[in-house]
matplotlib code that plots the C-alpha trace (Angstrom):
import matplotlib.pyplot as plt

x = [0.0, 2.7, 4.8, 1.9, 1.0, 4.6, 4.7, 1.5, 2.8, 6.0, 3.9, 1.7, 4.7, 6.4, 3.2, 3.0, 6.6, 6.0, 2.9, 4.9, 7.7, 5.4, 3.6, 7.0, 8.1, 4.7, 5.1, 8.7, 7.6, 4.8, 7.2, 9.6, 6.9, 5.7, 9.3, 9.8, 6.5, 7.3, 10.7, 9.2, 6.5, 9.2, 11.4, 8.3, 7.4, 10.9, 11.0, 7.6, 8.8, 12.0, 9.9, 7.5, 10.5]
y = [0.0, 2.5, 1.7, 2.3, 5.5, 6.7, 5.9, 7.7, 10.7, 10.7, 10.3, 13.3, 15.3, 14.5, 15.3, 18.7, 19.4, 18.5, 20.8, 23.6, 23.3, 23.1, 26.3, 28.0, 27.0, 28.2, 31.5, 32.0, 31.0, 33.6, 36.3, 35.4, 35.6, 39.0, 40.3, 39.2, 40.6, 44.0, 44.1, 43.2, 45.9, 48.5, 47.5, 47.5, 51.0, 52.3, 50.6, 52.2, 55.6, 55.2, 54.1, 57.1, 59.5]
z = [0.0, 1.1, -2.0, -4.5, -2.8, -3.0, -6.7, -7.3, -5.5, -7.7, -10.8, -10.0, -9.1, -12.4, -14.3, -12.5, -13.3, -17.0, -17.1, -15.5, -18.0, -20.9, -19.7, -19.4, -22.9, -24.3, -22.5, -23.8, -27.3, -27.2, -25.9, -28.7, -31.4, -30.0, -30.0, -33.6, -34.7, -33.1, -34.8, -38.1, -37.7, -36.8, -39.7, -42.0, -40.9, -41.5, -44.9, -45.8, -44.7, -46.8, -49.8, -49.4, -49.1]

ax = plt.figure().add_subplot(projection="3d")
ax.plot(x, y, z, "-o")
ax.set_aspect("equal")
plt.show()
């Protein structure tokens, strides 16, 4: 009984850790995408201004 409960606890702990890390990676990916998009928009605006001038 005690062994199975311990294993179950370890499994839930590993699942929680896995979910936590997946959430972290998703957040970092979203931050990266936002940064890239902002850079592209800034570069695009500069390019448009140069084309107009």
